[in-house]
C-alpha positions as CSV (number, residue, x, y, z in Angstrom):
1,M,-7.6,14.2,9.6
2,R,-7.4,15.9,6.0
3,Y,-8.2,12.2,4.2
4,D,-10.1,9.2,4.9
5,H,-7.7,6.7,4.3
6,H,-3.8,6.8,4.5
7,I,-1.8,4.7,2.6
8,F,1.5,4.9,2.1
9,I,3.7,1.9,0.2
10,C,7.3,1.3,1.0
11,A,9.4,2.3,-1.9
12,N,12.7,1.8,-0.2
13,Q,15.2,1.1,-1.7
14,K,18.5,-1.2,0.4
15,A,22.0,-1.7,-0.4
16,E,22.5,-4.6,-2.8
17,G,21.5,-7.7,-1.9
18,K,19.4,-6.8,0.6
19,A,15.4,-7.4,0.5
20,C,13.3,-4.7,-0.5
21,C,10.0,-3.6,-1.7
22,G,11.1,-0.5,-4.1
23,E,13.3,-2.7,-5.8
24,Q,10.0,-5.5,-6.1
25,H,8.0,-2.4,-7.3
26,G,7.2,0.0,-4.7
27,L,7.0,3.1,-7.2
28,E,4.8,0.8,-9.6
29,L,2.4,0.4,-6.8
30,V,2.3,3.7,-6.0
31,T,1.0,4.6,-9.5
32,R,-1.7,1.7,-9.7
33,F,-3.2,3.0,-6.8
34,R,-3.1,7.1,-7.4
35,E,-4.3,5.4,-11.0
36,V,-7.5,3.5,-9.2
37,L,-8.1,6.1,-6.5
38,R,-8.8,8.6,-9.4
39,E,-11.0,6.4,-11.4
40,K,-12.8,5.9,-8.5
41,G,-13.7,9.2,-8.0
42,L,-11.3,8.9,-4.4
43,Q,-9.4,11.5,-5.1
44,G,-9.4,14.1,-2.1
45,K,-10.1,11.6,0.1
46,V,-8.1,8.8,-0.2
47,R,-3.9,9.2,-0.7
48,A,-1.6,7.6,-1.2
49,Q,2.2,8.2,-1.3
50,R,6.0,6.3,-1.4
51,T,7.4,5.5,1.7
52,G,10.7,5.1,3.4
53,C,10.9,1.2,4.7
54,I,8.3,0.5,7.1
55,D,10.1,-2.4,9.0
56,A,8.0,-5.2,6.5
57,C,10.9,-5.5,4.1
58,S,10.8,-9.6,4.1
59,K,7.3,-9.1,3.4
60,G,7.3,-6.8,0.1
61,P,6.4,-5.0,-1.5
62,A,4.6,-3.7,1.8
63,L,2.2,-0.6,2.4
64,V,-0.4,0.6,5.6
65,I,-3.0,2.0,5.2
66,Y,-4.0,4.6,8.2
67,P,-6.3,5.3,10.2
68,G,-6.2,1.6,11.9
69,G,-2.7,0.7,10.5
70,T,-3.2,-1.8,8.8
71,Y,0.0,-3.8,7.2
72,Y,-0.3,-5.5,4.0
73,G,2.6,-7.6,2.1
74,N,3.6,-9.2,-1.1
75,V,1.0,-6.8,-2.8
76,A,0.4,-7.1,-6.6
77,L,-0.5,-4.6,-8.8
78,E,-2.8,-6.8,-9.3
79,D,-4.4,-6.0,-5.5
80,V,-4.9,-3.0,-5.9
81,E,-7.8,-2.3,-7.2
82,R,-9.2,-5.1,-4.2
83,I,-7.1,-3.0,-2.1
84,V,-8.7,-0.3,-2.5
85,D,-12.6,-1.6,-2.7
86,R,-12.7,-4.3,0.1
87,H,-10.8,-2.1,2.7
88,I,-10.8,2.0,2.0
89,Q,-14.7,1.2,0.1
90,Q,-16.3,-1.6,2.7
91,G,-13.8,-1.2,5.9
92,E,-13.2,-4.8,5.5
93,I,-9.4,-6.6,6.4
94,I,-8.5,-8.5,3.6
95,D,-6.9,-11.3,5.6
96,D,-4.7,-12.8,3.0
97,L,-3.0,-9.6,2.5
98,Q,-2.7,-8.7,6.2
99,L,0.9,-8.5,8.5
100,T,0.9,-9.1,11.2
101,F,3.7,-8.9,13.6
């Protein structure tokens, strides 16, 4: 793999009235992840990018982190630094944000 971790943040847009991550700050999360990764010197090791639907619409904003395929839901901007610190840097799963299917 080119990156140690790859964070895919849903920024999908759906027809009016349907739940979707893009309308719930998906693009703002992408920007915040990139800021935090840059602040912590993780650029080039970890990539954060927007993606289309990851089938977690009712639990959005949602994201998935590889390797491992860990899904997180109901992610707020305030959660970003915690995800980077604990999941990316310490290898811990954050139980209160983790989605299970």
